[in-house]
C-alpha angles and dihedrals in degrees: 000000000000089000091054092048089051088053089055090048089052092051091049089066089071095068094030088060088065093063096081088064090057091045092052095047096045093039091057091046093052090045090056094045110018095164104037097041089221096323094106100041130044094208091051091050090049093052095043094048091047091055091044089057087066097042094046091053099044091118091058090046089052091052092049097039097047092047090050095042095049096043115108097241102018094249128173091232089069091051090051090049090052091054092048092049091051092047094050094047097046093045095050092044099047111120092249093051093046091051091048093048089051101205093117128046109227121226131165096281097042092046089053090045094054091042086059095046092112093076136126093262091061089042091055091044090051091050093049092049092050094046094049092049091046092053089049101045110024092099098038115126117210129203114292091256089061098031092122089067095050126117118358093002088062094058100073090047094051091043093053090052092047090049089060089057091046090049091055091051093046090048087064101039107025096084089054092045091048092050089051092050091049090052091049093048093044092049088061099035092049087061089061114196092001089056090050089053091050089051091051091052094052092042090066095036093059096051096092091064096034094240095122088092091067091051092046093053091062095054106026100043137045098268097119100008099274098102093165095170096042094046092048095056092041088053092232144088132032129182088326105066114237096010122098110240107187109200094028106057105087097028091125093053111031098074092059093068095071090049100046097037098040116001099059093043085054088055089049090054090051090053090052095048093047096046119107112268094248090053100046096095096054093040089051092054094048098040092041093056092045092049093050091051090049093048099046103031106016092238101146107164097093089056098039094049089053089074106011095099103019091054110017091170089065090050092054088050088050091053091048093050090049090054090049092050093050089048093051094047091048093046094050093040093236097157133188132144141205140213096205111004141330101278134126093270093058092042091056093045093049097044095090094045110123092236095047101109122187089338090160090069088070087072097062088042087053092051089053090049090050090057094043093050092046098049097037094047093043092049094048093045094052097038096048095031091233116191097235121158111309094016098083119130114273095253090053094051105057098106121079121244109245095218091140097043120125120246090255092051092049091049092049091049092049091049092051096048096046091058104274132268093314090063098041116083104162139014126203137145144203127201095301109359139072107230107205133183112209136182094234124004090200087075091061114105093217094165093062094036091057089060090064104037135043094250148350125206126187106189096169146003091273103031132079129175120199117193109220108156137241091323092060093115091066092048090049091053091051091047092051090051091050092048096055 
């Protein structure tokens, strides 16, 4: 089950990767016209509306992106099927259609539920439905009389029919699900800044199993009316839908900037200073690259996976400090937002947003977090003799880190250490990890592989995840070529 949820999380990175485009467009628009939100400048209005076109259609992008990302061979027919599934479900479950069909009696809650049916949850569900049907039917051959509709042409047809069945089921259960989601979101939002801190803690804690995406969708998108990310970039809304709440919109994003831009680089410096002298050079190259990626882009996995499993205590501390940072930022109303992740690029782009309040105070908070991470991590590493990067026992540290290896060399090394072509059945990737399906994970030489990459995860007998970094797509392409 966890493996399947991780597969969904991987596919979600396809539409999530579109968000930086919206952030850039809207960020430039707000920079040009920070007070009129496009009302005082035609170019600003053009940029803001262009970015809003992406944000407003995130549910559709989720349906298309998840279907494409989870399909066996990343084919456009799966993406088309995802769009059709989303269209059928949202059309049949619109309040007017539900009332006309007459199977459900509408009240205030159910009317609101069906009015919100075009959300990211339904988008993800549509994408999953389309991908599963694609993987099942894309090679089916029909009778000669229907041969034109065989294979990939059959998938959108089957998906449309299946979406009707799903719509009937959702018509019965969606109001209850929606009420439960509202209660979950309200139970956190009613706690104000403390709730934001709790969210920040669990956001980091769920990263090892890839389930943080599910948590994020509740708070960042319009699943239960919070829509923190969408409202921020639209310059409107907050906890009260439709009403601008300056100082609240962004509370589930702002506190991540001090962690990703400063805290984790502070941890990287602690790893360097506590490494054995003979390992400092290679630790510096690896940690330096990971820290730069975290600071500028907010991509943290290469750094987090460096200590997540070798020193789980440090990772729990990291999650706690993230929760504290989110709590402080929310309490002080230091607000900024991001389209992709909490790095310098998104901070700069969001700084002129009308609801970005005292965003610059996140920088001194970040400097404090840098010091806290550095001294806490350094103290715990030395006191508890934790085996963080560069502190491995001598017999575990004989191989050289391949920090300067080419993409082809990295792919060849991964293929060799996971058991060769005979053990590798499927290659995929997310933003920073290779997601591999293998015949037998027992054949993977994880001990040696960990000496060359930031992290290795083996969630099941047939699944292996190899953390590479932001350039993982190029390594995946080389690995696919080698595995032909």
